[in-house]
C-alpha positions as CSV (number, residue, x, y, z in Angstrom):
1,M,9.2,0.9,-3.2
2,D,8.8,1.5,-7.5
3,A,9.0,-2.3,-7.8
4,L,6.5,-3.1,-5.1
5,I,3.9,-0.4,-6.6
6,A,4.2,-2.0,-9.9
7,D,3.5,-5.2,-8.3
8,L,0.7,-3.9,-6.2
9,E,-0.7,-2.4,-9.4
10,S,-0.8,-5.2,-11.8
11,A,-1.9,-7.9,-9.3
12,A,-5.7,-8.9,-9.8
13,E,-5.6,-9.9,-5.8
14,G,-3.8,-10.0,-2.7
15,S,-1.1,-12.5,-1.5
16,R,0.7,-13.1,1.6
17,E,3.9,-12.5,-0.5
18,L,2.9,-9.1,-1.4
19,D,1.8,-8.2,2.3
20,A,5.1,-9.6,3.2
21,R,7.2,-7.5,1.0
22,I,4.8,-4.3,2.5
23,A,5.7,-5.1,6.1
24,E,9.5,-5.5,5.0
25,E,9.1,-2.0,3.0
26,V,7.3,-0.1,5.5
27,V,6.8,-1.6,9.1
28,W,10.0,-3.4,9.5
29,V,13.8,-2.2,9.1
30,K,14.7,-1.8,5.7
31,G,17.0,-4.7,5.1
32,R,16.4,-7.2,8.0
33,G,15.0,-9.7,5.2
34,D,18.4,-9.6,4.0
35,S,20.1,-10.3,7.5
36,L,17.7,-13.2,8.4
37,R,18.6,-14.7,4.7
38,S,22.1,-14.8,5.8
39,A,21.6,-16.3,9.0
40,G,19.5,-19.5,7.3
41,I,16.2,-18.1,7.7
42,D,13.6,-17.9,4.9
43,F,12.5,-14.2,5.6
44,Y,9.3,-14.1,3.4
45,E,8.3,-17.5,4.9
46,T,8.6,-15.7,8.2
47,A,7.0,-12.2,7.1
48,Q,4.0,-14.2,5.8
49,A,3.3,-15.6,9.1
50,M,3.6,-12.4,11.1
51,C,2.8,-9.7,9.0
52,Q,-0.7,-8.1,8.9
53,R,-3.0,-8.9,6.1
54,Y,-2.4,-5.4,4.0
55,T,-3.9,-6.5,0.6
56,T,-7.1,-8.6,1.5
57,S,-8.2,-6.4,4.7
58,L,-9.3,-2.8,4.5
59,D,-8.3,-2.6,8.2
60,A,-4.7,-3.5,7.8
61,A,-4.5,-1.5,4.4
62,L,-5.7,1.6,6.9
63,T,-2.7,1.3,8.7
64,L,-0.2,2.2,6.1
65,V,-1.8,5.5,5.7
66,P,0.4,7.7,6.8
67,E,-0.3,9.5,10.1
68,G,-2.5,12.8,9.6
69,W,-3.7,11.7,5.8
70,D,-7.0,11.7,5.0
71,W,-8.4,8.9,2.6
72,E,-11.2,8.3,0.3
73,I,-12.2,5.0,-1.7
74,A,-14.7,5.0,-4.3
75,D,-15.8,2.5,-7.4
76,Y,-16.7,5.5,-10.0
77,G,-17.3,2.7,-12.7
78,G,-16.8,4.0,-16.5
79,D,-13.6,3.2,-18.2
80,Q,-11.8,2.4,-14.6
81,D,-13.8,-0.3,-13.1
82,S,-11.9,-0.9,-10.0
83,P,-12.2,1.0,-6.9
84,R,-9.8,4.2,-6.5
85,A,-8.3,5.5,-3.4
86,V,-7.2,9.0,-2.7
87,L,-4.8,10.5,-0.2
88,W,-4.5,13.7,0.5
89,H,-3.0,15.9,3.6
90,G,-4.7,18.9,5.4
91,I,-7.3,19.6,2.8
92,P,-11.1,19.4,2.7
93,A,-11.8,16.4,0.3
94,E,-13.8,18.7,-2.2
95,H,-10.6,20.4,-3.1
96,V,-8.4,17.5,-3.3
97,D,-7.9,18.1,-7.3
98,D,-6.6,21.2,-6.6
99,V,-3.4,20.2,-4.5
100,K,-1.2,17.3,-4.3
101,H,-2.6,14.2,-3.8
102,H,-1.9,10.9,-4.5
103,G,-4.8,8.3,-5.9
104,A,-4.3,4.8,-7.4
105,F,-6.6,2.3,-9.0
106,G,-6.5,-1.3,-7.8
107,W,-8.6,-4.7,-8.4
108,T,-9.6,-4.5,-4.9
109,P,-10.2,-1.8,-2.4
110,A,-7.4,-2.8,-0.3
111,L,-5.0,-2.8,-3.1
112,A,-5.9,0.2,-4.2
113,L,-5.6,1.8,-0.7
114,C,-2.0,0.0,-0.5
115,I,-0.8,1.5,-3.3
116,A,-2.0,4.9,-2.7
117,S,-0.5,5.0,0.8
118,L,3.0,3.2,-0.8
119,K,2.9,6.4,-3.2
120,A,2.1,9.2,-0.6
121,R,5.2,7.3,1.6
122,R,7.1,7.7,-1.5
123,G,6.4,11.1,-2.0
124,A,6.8,12.2,1.7
125,A,10.3,10.8,1.8
126,G,11.3,11.8,-1.5
């Protein structure tokens, strides 16, 4: 998941390739792409046709937020001209800096939310 997060952080815009990688990592069974490829099926071509547009649609990106987590997207300007997404679990928003949370900057709000959601999922799994 670290490589996917790094690629999302460096992406200037969303893409169907990134959407397919997110789907393989989060939505579908990990490794399914390998089994499809061994059967001669182009996994990413299939995934790009079937998966949601996580990296370009806020509605789709919201489906990646872990259940029960709160989220916020803001554009603070200043040094970081890109939107920032923050996810936290079980605390009021005004106290988010006092507890563990997962934040991310992205070139677009959807990318920022994808990155923060994947970081939260990685943290929950670790």
